[in-house]
Structure formats: structure tokens, C-alpha cells
C-alpha positions in Angstrom: 2.6 -23.7 24.2 6.1 -23.7 25.7 8.5 -20.9 24.9 10.6 -23.3 22.7 7.5 -24.3 20.7 6.6 -20.7 20.2 10.1 -19.8 19.0 10.2 -22.8 16.6 6.8 -21.9 15.2 7.7 -18.2 14.7 11.0 -19.1 13.0 9.3 -21.7 10.7 6.6 -19.3 9.7 9.1 -16.5 9.2 11.5 -18.6 7.0 8.6 -19.9 4.8 7.0 -16.5 4.3 10.3 -14.7 3.8 11.3 -17.2 1.1 7.9 -16.6 -0.5 8.4 -12.8 -0.5 11.8 -13.2 -2.0 10.4 -15.3 -4.9 7.8 -12.6 -5.6 10.2 -9.7 -4.8 7.8 -8.4 -2.1 8.8 -6.4 1.0 10.0 -8.4 3.9 7.8 -6.4 6.2 4.8 -8.0 4.5 6.1 -11.4 5.4 6.4 -10.5 9.1 2.9 -9.0 9.1 1.5 -12.1 7.5 3.1 -14.3 10.2 1.4 -12.1 12.9 -2.0 -12.2 11.1 -1.8 -15.9 10.6 -0.7 -17.0 14.1 -2.2 -14.1 16.1 -5.5 -13.9 18.1 -7.4 -12.8 15.0 -6.0 -15.6 12.9 -5.4 -19.2 14.0 -5.1 -17.9 17.6 -2.0 -20.1 18.1 0.1 -17.3 19.7 -2.4 -15.2 21.4 -1.0 -12.7 23.9 2.6 -13.6 24.7 4.8 -11.5 26.9 8.1 -12.9 25.6 7.2 -12.1 22.0 6.1 -8.6 23.0 9.3 -8.0 25.0 11.5 -9.0 22.0 9.4 -6.9 19.7 9.9 -3.9 21.9 13.6 -4.4 21.6 13.2 -4.3 17.8 12.1 -0.7 18.2 15.0 -0.1 20.6 17.5 -1.3 18.1 15.8 0.7 15.3 16.1 3.9 17.4 19.7 3.0 18.1 20.5 2.8 14.4 18.6 6.1 13.8 20.9 7.6 16.4 23.9 6.2 14.6 22.9 8.1 11.5 22.3 11.3 13.4 25.1 13.8 12.9 25.3 17.3 14.4 27.3 18.4 11.3 24.8 17.0 8.9 21.9 18.5 10.9 23.6 21.9 10.9 24.1 21.7 7.1 20.5 20.7 6.5 18.9 22.8 9.2 16.7 24.7 6.8 15.3 21.6 5.2 15.1 19.6 8.4 13.5 22.2 10.7 11.8 24.3 8.1 10.4 21.8 5.6 10.3 18.9 8.1 8.7 21.0 10.9 6.1 22.4 8.6 5.2 19.0 7.2 4.8 17.4 10.7 2.9 20.3 12.1 0.4 20.7 9.2 -0.2 17.0 8.8 -0.7 16.3 12.5 -3.0 19.4 12.8 -5.1 18.3 9.8 -5.4 14.7 11.0 -6.3 15.9 14.5 -9.1 18.1 13.1 -10.4 15.2 11.0 -10.3 12.8 14.0 -12.1 15.4 16.2 -14.8 16.5 13.8 -15.1 13.5 11.5 -14.7 10.7 14.0 -15.9 12.3 17.2 -12.6 11.9 19.1 -11.3 14.2 21.8 -8.3 16.4 21.1 -5.8 14.1 22.9 -6.8 11.1 20.8 -6.8 13.3 17.7 -3.3 14.6 18.4 -2.0 11.0 19.0 -3.5 9.9 15.7 -2.2 13.0 13.9 1.4 12.6 15.1 1.3 8.9 14.2 0.1 9.3 10.6 2.4 12.3 10.1 5.4 9.9 10.2 6.7 8.5 6.9 8.7 5.3 6.2 12.4 5.9 6.3 13.1 2.2 5.4 10.9 2.1 2.3 11.7 5.5 0.9 15.5 5.5 1.5 15.7 2.0 -0.1 13.8 3.2 -3.2 15.7 6.4 -3.6 19.0 4.6 -3.2 18.1 2.0 -5.8 17.1 4.8 -8.2 20.3 6.9 -7.4 18.0 9.8 -6.3 19.2 10.3 -2.7 21.1 13.4 -3.8 18.5 14.8 -6.2 16.6 17.9 -5.1 13.5 15.9 -4.2 15.6 13.2 -2.6 17.4 15.7 -0.3 14.1 17.3 0.7 12.6 13.9 1.5 15.6 12.8 3.5 15.5 16.1 5.4 11.8 15.6 6.3 12.5 12.0 7.3 15.3 13.1 9.6 13.1 15.6 11.3 10.4 12.9 11.8 13.0 10.6 13.3 14.0 13.3 15.8 10.3 14.1 16.5 9.7 10.6 17.7 11.8 11.4 20.8 9.4 14.1 22.2 6.4 12.0 21.1 7.6 9.1 23.3 7.6 11.6 26.2 4.3 13.3 25.2 2.1 10.3 24.8 2.3 8.9 28.4 1.6 12.5 29.6 -1.5 12.7 27.3 -2.9 9.5 28.8 -3.3 11.3 32.2 -6.5 12.9 33.2 -7.2 16.4 31.9 -6.6 17.9 35.3 -3.3 16.1 35.7 -2.1 16.8 32.1 -0.1 20.0 32.7 1.6 18.6 35.8 2.3 15.2 34.1 3.7 16.9 31.0 5.9 19.2 33.0 7.3 16.4 35.2 7.9 14.3 32.1 9.8 17.1 30.3 11.9 17.9 33.3 12.8 14.2 34.0 13.6 13.7 30.3 15.8 16.9 30.1 17.7 15.9 33.3 18.2 12.3 32.4 19.1 12.9 28.8 21.4 15.8 29.6 23.3 13.7 32.2 23.5 10.8 29.7 24.8 13.0 26.9 27.3 14.8 29.2 28.6 11.6 30.7 28.5 9.7 27.4 30.6 12.2 25.5 33.4 11.6 27.9 33.1 7.9 28.2 31.9 6.4 25.0 35.1 6.9 23.0 37.3 5.6 25.8 35.0 2.6 26.2 35.3 1.6 22.6 39.1 2.4 22.5 39.5 -0.1 25.4 37.4 -2.7 23.7 39.1 -2.2 20.3 42.5 -2.8 21.9 41.5 -6.3 22.8 41.2 -7.1 19.0 38.2 -9.4 19.6 35.2 -9.3 17.2 33.0 -11.2 19.7 33.9 -8.8 22.5 33.1 -5.8 20.3 29.6 -7.1 19.4 28.9 -8.0 23.0 30.0 -4.6 24.2 27.7 -2.9 21.7 24.8 -5.1 22.8 25.5 -4.4 26.4 25.7 -0.6 25.8 22.3 -0.6 24.0 20.6 -2.6 26.7 22.3 -0.6 29.5 21.2 2.8 28.2 17.7 1.5 27.5 17.6 0.3 31.1 18.7 3.7 32.4 15.9 5.6 30.7 13.4 2.9 31.7 14.5 3.2 35.3 13.9 7.0 35.0 10.3 6.3 33.8 11.1 7.1 30.2 10.9 5.0 27.0 13.5 2.2 26.4 14.0 3.6 22.9 15.1 7.0 24.2 18.2 5.6 25.8 19.1 3.6 22.7 18.8 6.7 20.5 21.1 8.7 22.8 23.6 5.8 22.6 23.5 5.7 18.9 23.9 9.5 18.7 27.0 9.4 20.9 28.6 6.6 18.9 27.9 8.5 15.6 30.6 11.0 16.5 33.3 8.3 16.9 35.4 6.4 14.4 33.6 3.2 15.5 30.2 4.2 14.0 30.3 2.1 10.8 31.6 -1.1 12.6 28.9 -0.8 15.2 26.2 -0.3 12.6 27.4 -3.4 10.7 27.5 -5.5 13.9 24.1 -4.4 15.1 22.1 -4.7 11.8 21.3 -8.5 12.1 19.9 -8.0 15.6 17.9 -5.0 14.5 16.4 -6.7 11.5 15.4 -9.8 13.3 14.0 -8.0 16.4 12.3 -5.4 14.2 10.7 -8.3 12.3 9.2 -9.5 15.6 7.8 -6.0 16.1 6.0 -6.3 12.8 4.8 -9.8 13.8 3.2 -8.1 16.9 1.7 -5.4 14.6 0.1 -8.2 12.5 -1.2 -9.8 15.6 -3.0 -6.6 16.6 -4.8 -6.2 13.2 -8.3 -7.6 13.2 -9.0 -8.4 9.5 -12.6 -9.3 10.2 -13.3 -5.8 11.7 -11.3 -4.2 8.8 -13.4 -6.0 6.1 -16.6 -5.1 7.8 -15.6 -1.5 7.9 -14.1 -1.4 4.4 -15.7 1.9 3.5 -14.2 3.6 6.5 -10.8 2.1 5.7 -10.9 3.2 2.1 -11.7 6.8 3.2 -8.9 6.7 5.8 -6.4 5.5 3.2 -7.5 8.3 0.8 -7.3 10.9 3.5 -3.9 9.7 4.7 -2.2 9.5 1.3 -4.0 12.4 -0.3 -3.8 14.7 2.8 0.0 14.0 3.4 0.7 14.4 -0.3 -1.2 17.6 -0.6 0.5 19.1 2.5 4.0 18.3 1.1 3.1 19.5 -2.4 2.0 22.9 -1.0 5.1 23.3 1.2 7.3 22.3 -1.8 5.7 24.8 -4.1 5.9 27.6 -1.4 9.6 26.9 -1.1 10.1 27.7 -4.8 10.3 24.1 -6.1 9.4 23.3 -9.7 6.2 21.2 -10.1 8.0 18.0 -11.0 10.2 18.2 -7.9 7.2 19.0 -5.7 5.2 16.1 -7.1 8.1 13.6 -6.5 8.7 14.9 -3.0 5.0 14.6 -2.2 4.8 11.0 -3.6 7.9 10.0 -1.5 6.3 11.2 1.7 2.7 10.3 1.2 2.7 7.1 3.3 2.8 6.1 7.0 6.0 4.8 8.6 7.5 2.4 11.1 7.5 5.0 13.9 3.9 5.8 13.1 3.1 2.1 13.8 5.0 2.4 17.1 3.2 5.6 18.1 -0.3 4.3 17.2 0.4 1.1 19.1 1.6 3.1 22.1 -1.5 5.3 21.9 -3.7 2.2 21.9 -1.9 0.6 24.9 -2.2 3.9 26.8 -6.0 3.9 26.0 -5.6 7.3 24.2 -7.6 5.9 21.3 -10.4 3.2 21.2 -10.2 -0.1 19.4 -12.3 0.9 16.4 -10.1 4.0 15.6 -6.9 1.9 16.3 -7.9 -0.9 13.8 -9.0 1.5 11.0 -5.9 3.7 11.4 -3.5 0.8 11.7 -4.9 -0.9 8.5 -4.8 2.5 6.6 -1.2 3.0 7.6 -0.2 -0.5 6.5 -2.0 -0.1 3.2 -0.3 3.2 2.5 3.1 1.6 3.1 2.3 -1.2 0.6 1.3 1.2 -2.2 4.2 3.6 -1.5 6.6 2.0 -4.1 3.9 2.0 -6.8 3.0 5.7 -6.0 6.7 6.8 -6.1 7.3 5.0 -9.4 4.2 6.4 -10.9 5.3 9.9 -9.9 8.7 9.4 -11.4 7.2 8.3 -14.7 4.7 11.1 -14.8 7.3 13.8 -13.9 9.7 12.3 -16.4 7.4 13.7 -19.1 7.5 17.2 -17.6 11.1 18.0 -16.7 11.1 21.4 -15.0 7.3 21.2 -14.9 6.9 23.2 -18.1 5.4 21.6 -21.3 6.4 24.7 -23.4 10.0 24.3 -22.1 9.9 20.6 -23.2 8.8 21.6 -26.7 11.6 24.1 -27.0 14.1 21.5 -25.7 13.0 19.0 -28.4 13.3 21.7 -31.0 16.8 22.6 -29.8 17.8 18.9 -30.0 16.5 18.6 -33.5 18.4 21.7 -34.6 21.6 20.4 -33.0 21.2 16.9 -34.6 20.0 18.1 -38.0 23.4 18.2 -39.7 24.8 15.1 -38.0 24.9 11.7 -39.8 26.5 8.4 -38.7 27.0 10.0 -35.3 26.9 8.6 -31.8 24.2 9.5 -29.4 25.7 9.8 -25.9 23.1 9.5 -23.1 24.6 11.2 -20.0 27.5 13.6 -19.9 28.9 13.0 -16.4 32.5 11.9 -15.9 32.1 8.7 -17.8 30.2 10.4 -20.7 32.8 13.2 -20.8 35.7 10.7 -21.1 33.9 8.8 -23.9 33.3 12.1 -25.7 37.1 12.8 -25.6 37.8 9.4 -27.3 35.2 10.0 -30.0 36.6 13.5 -30.7 40.1 12.1 -31.0 38.8 9.7 -33.7 36.9 12.6 -35.4 33.6 10.7 -34.8 30.7 13.2 -34.4 28.4 12.8 -31.4 25.4 14.4 -29.8 25.3 14.2 -25.9 22.1 14.5 -23.9 21.8 15.4 -20.3 19.3 17.1 -17.9 21.7 18.1 -15.2 22.4 21.9 -15.3 25.9 21.3 -13.9 26.8 18.8 -16.6 25.5 21.1 -19.3 28.1 23.7 -18.4 31.0 21.3 -19.1 33.2 21.9 -22.2 32.5 19.8 -25.2 35.4 18.4 -27.5 35.5 19.5 -31.2 33.0 17.6 -33.4 30.4 17.1 -30.6 27.3 18.8 -29.4 25.8 18.9 -25.9 22.1 19.7 -25.4 19.4 19.5 -22.7 17.2 16.4 -23.1 16.1 13.2 -21.3 17.0 10.2 -23.4 14.3 8.0 -22.0 11.7 9.8 -24.2 11.2 8.5 -27.7 10.7 12.0 -29.2 14.0 13.2 -27.7 15.8 10.2 -29.3 14.2 10.8 -32.7 15.0 14.5 -32.5 18.7 13.5 -31.7 18.8 11.7 -35.1 18.4 8.1 -33.9 17.3 7.0 -37.4 20.7 8.2 -38.8 22.9 7.4 -35.8 25.8 4.9 -35.9 25.7 3.8 -32.2 24.2 4.7 -28.8 26.1 4.9 -25.6 24.2 4.9 -22.3 26.4 6.3 -19.5 23.8 6.7 -16.8 24.7 5.6 -13.2 21.1 4.5 -12.6 20.4 1.0 -14.1 16.6 1.6 -14.1 17.0 4.7 -16.4 19.6 2.9 -18.5 17.3 0.0 -19.1 14.4 2.3 -20.1 16.6 4.0 -22.6 17.9 0.7 -24.1 14.3 -0.5 -24.6 13.3 2.8 -26.2 16.3 2.7 -28.6 15.9 -1.0 -29.4 12.2 -0.6 -30.2 13.1 2.0 -32.9 16.4 0.6 -34.1 16.8 -3.2 -33.8 20.1 -3.0 -35.7 22.0 -0.3 -33.9 24.8 -1.1 -31.4 24.0 0.0 -27.8 26.9 0.1 -25.3 25.8 0.5 -21.7 27.7 1.5 -18.6 26.9 -0.5 -15.4 28.1 -0.1 -11.9 28.7 -3.9 -11.4 27.7 -7.3 -12.7 24.4 -7.4 -11.0 22.5 -5.6 -13.8 24.4 -7.0 -16.8 21.9 -9.8 -17.6 18.9 -7.5 -17.3 20.4 -4.8 -19.5 21.3 -7.4 -22.2 17.9 -8.8 -22.0 16.5 -5.3 -22.6 18.6 -5.1 -25.8 22.1 -3.8 -24.9 24.8 -5.0 -27.4 27.4 -4.9 -24.6 27.4 -3.9 -21.0 30.6 -2.6 -19.3 30.7 -3.1 -15.5 32.9 -0.4 -13.9 33.7 -2.7 -11.0 35.0 -5.4 -13.3 37.3 -3.1 -15.2 38.5 -1.4 -12.0 39.2 -4.8 -10.3 41.1 -6.0 -13.4 43.5 -3.1 -13.3 44.0 -3.4 -9.5 44.7 -7.1 -9.9 47.2 -6.5 -12.7 49.0 -3.7 -10.7 49.1 -6.0 -7.6 50.7 -8.8 -9.7 53.3 -6.4 -11.1 54.1 -5.1 -7.6 54.6 -8.7 -6.4 57.2 -9.4 -9.1 55.1 -11.0 -11.8 56.2 -9.9 -15.3 54.1 -7.1 -16.8 53.3 -9.2 -19.9 51.9 -12.1 -17.8 49.8 -9.7 -15.7 48.4 -8.1 -18.7 47.8 -11.5 -20.3 45.6 -12.4 -17.3 43.6 -9.3 -17.9 43.3 -10.2 -21.6 42.0 -13.7 -20.7 39.2 -12.2 -18.6 38.3 -9.6 -21.2 38.4 -12.3 -24.0 35.6 -14.3 -22.3 33.7 -11.2 -21.2 33.5 -8.9 -24.3 32.4 -10.8 -27.4 33.0 -7.9 -29.9 36.7 -7.6 -28.8 37.4 -11.3 -28.4 39.4 -11.5 -31.7 41.6 -8.5 -30.7 42.3 -9.9 -27.2 43.1 -13.3 -28.6 45.5 -12.0 -31.2 47.1 -9.7 -28.6 47.9 -12.6 -26.3 51.7 -13.2 -26.4 54.3 -15.1 -24.4 53.7 -14.5 -20.7 56.8 -16.2 -19.4 
């Protein structure tokens, strides 16, 4: 097939499978892998081995390393050095060592093959985990911070792995010499690049920015990525190393966020081609024939990594619920693991049988990662602080606090939004009971007529102890829409008649929360934008009455319960 036919075929298959994944809300990585499986040598054999596809796929890894470099910050690394080098270093060392021993004694591999497999499976998925934690607003939780620290160390560890693997591929007698030469070359080349780049990168982008051309800015970024990759390749090192250094240098400039936005479309498409090549390498026939070996490999990978992280977390004085969440968040393989296992196979460090089983196990672990993380969240939600006795006492305290309250408001979440709502309730002498599990929020002062107790409102027994049967209304002030939806469903199941007012970040979750049973959902972005728009009109000379009238019109259509008030409040806007 001609290159144009191959390109058309790839794009057609990618568009079709990506649309399908969007319909079923599946991961886009699965779509790219499916394209590779379908069109590759172990599927319809339409693509076969194609150098052009392989070259573009390699640049997917290059751009991924570039964006990892953009997220690298010496200040952040210094602030998190205990987590990154302590927790992260221990996780990588123990996981790689355990996997290497299993590969040597369980699968009969030599130590170099075992080390390559161990380092590959020790990597976890930054893309999957960061997305899930961000969606659940858990990036800054204790488990989230630990997980991101370990992932940061793993990203950094890829750099020496890219130097180590080619040296491991040399004969045993040449290994010390090859490794020494590789380390010296890498140290010299990277030191020169960093020393030179620190003096030139900012000036380079200052000069480009002065031209005020978006096209030139994008082209200059692409040129820089390719040029730095070419330099490291010329020195006999990996293309991805140069890209990582480039991203790291740009991360210290004011242009970091613009560069990241410009490079993302190229990274996503080229990384998609990388996953296509991964799918092309996977032999489903072999995997099915060796299903028992694959099942064992998946259990060892997920169970082994999870156990290692759980033990480290407990040794570092984490509560059981935090340790379990951290373990679930890291108990899968990652994108860089796929890169390393593919590199090990290309360098003939591992045989085809080990490669196929390991690759399939890594992919399966990535597919089950969201399910595992969500299960861990639900399980640990029942054991906040990892102490069942503590939970029983907490429910007792809630029941005592709510015993004397009647026709009160249950306020779920006592952050800034919840605290402001409490002030309004207190001003109207409406009693309320606020629930929160954040120790910092529990220290905040409570207005007269209200009570603040420790408790998670997504548990039915907590809501009943808070006096849901006697309550007048429930306000859910959580920033996390998933938790808010769970609380709404729990409340509505017990009290079909009670008003439930829910806070939302924006309009995207309004329909889902109303479907769950919310009486009204207040999007913060909408309210903020209305006030900004009104202030803008006033500053432009529009009369205050007309500007406020515009706000009233929007609120009249948006909030059903206040429609009569806003309609009556509409006056002459001229």
C-alpha cells in the first residue's frame, strides 16, 4: 500500500473507533489499540511492518517526554522531595526487584531480562490516574499527593532507564564498559544542553514572542523539540531524552503554559499512533492460548504493585484508608512501561513469549485501573480514618448533636461555600447541622444556632443520625460532583419530599444532579459570570437598573423557585 493509502486507512479507522469509544465513554487509548490489533500483522495484516508509522509513533513518545519535562519544576521537586525520592524511590526499587526475582525464578529469565521487565512493570499510568484524581477533586488529598509524587519519580526514572536498556543489551563482558560509556556520554551531552539551554531558551522565546505570530510560535516549538531530539540521537542517546530536557528548560519560563497548549494536539495524535504500534505488536492468538499465564501475570502485577505501595504507605504512618487508596491508584502499568517493554523487546533483552504475556498483562491492568480505583474509594468511604470504632463514635456524636434539632437544615460540606451559607442561615435564626470530614474545616468557627460535626454525608446512617427525617432542607456544598450526586441519591431515597439545593462548579453537571433528585443546582460559574457581566455593563455606561435587569432575566429562566420574585422585581430599565 502507498503511504497515502496507509494514512487514509489509519485516519478512517481512528475516527470510527474514537467515535465508538466516545459513545460508550471508554478510554481513547483502547480505540488506538483496537486499530493496531485490527490492522496489524496479527489481525487483518493490512499494515504489517511500516517504517513510517513506526517513526511517527516514536515521535509520540518524544512529545510525551517533552510535556513531562514541561510539568517538571525544580521548586515543586524540592517541596515534594520526601515523597518523590522517598516514597517514589522505594516503590520503584521494591517493585522492580520483586518482578525481577519472579522473572528469574518463575519464568527462567536471566537477570538482565528480569531487570528490564521489572523496571517496565514498576511504572504506573500518569495519564489514567491524573485524569481520575482530577475528576474526583482528589489531586490534593493525602493519597493524591502521594500518588502524584510517586508518578513524578517514575517519570524522572524513565530517563536513566532509556540509557540503561541499550547498555544491558550488550554482552556480559561488555556490560560494565558499555554502561560507563553511556553514562559519561549522557552526563556530558545533557550537561551541555542544560547549561546552554538555560542561557538561550528564554532569549529564543522572547525573540519569537516579539513577532506576535501564533504560527511562528507553534513552528518554533516544534523545531525546538525536533532539534533537541536530533542532538541526543546524534550523541547515540534516545530521542526522548532531548525532548525531556527541552520541556524542563521551558518549564522555568513564562511561556510554559502557551507551549503546552500548542503542543498538546501534536502529542495526542502522535501518542495515539504509538498505541497503534503497541496494538500491532500484540498477538491475540498467542495471548488466548496462554490465558492461564496471562491471568497469573495480571494478578502478580496488580497484586504485587498494590501490596508494595500498601506496605510503604503504612510504614510512612498513613491511615489504612489512605494507604488502600494510594495502593489502588498505583497498581497498574503505565505508558512509559509500554515504551520500556517495547524497547527491551527490540533490543532482544526479552524473548517474544515473555514480551507478549507481559505486554498483555500491562494493558489489562490499565483497563481495570479505573474500576479498581473507584472500588477502593467506595470501600474506604465506609472506613474513614480506617477505624470502625471511630466511625461508630462519630455517628453517635452526630446523633447527639442533631437530637435537639427540628426543622433544621443539613449542610453537607463546611468549606468556604458552606461557611457562607451557614452565616445566612444564622442571620435568619434557622438551625443547621453541618457535616464535614476535613480536619481543617472542622476547626472553623460556627455561627450561633448551628452545629458542626465530623461525618461523611454520603452514608445513609450519618444522614439519619443528623436528623434527616426531621430536617427542613439539605444543602450539598461539595466541590466534587461525584460525591454530591451520591449524597443527593441517598437523601432522595429517604426523603422524596425534602428540598435539596446543590452547589456545582459549572453547567456541565447540572442535568445529572437534577436527574439524581436535586431540587435546584446553582452553578458557581454562572453566578460569577452574571456579576462580571453586570459590572462590565455598568462600567461601560449602561444604567445600573438595566444591567441588573439583564441579570434578573437570566435568573428568571434559570431558577424556577425564584422566578416569581425575579419577575416582580423587574422594573423600568431605561
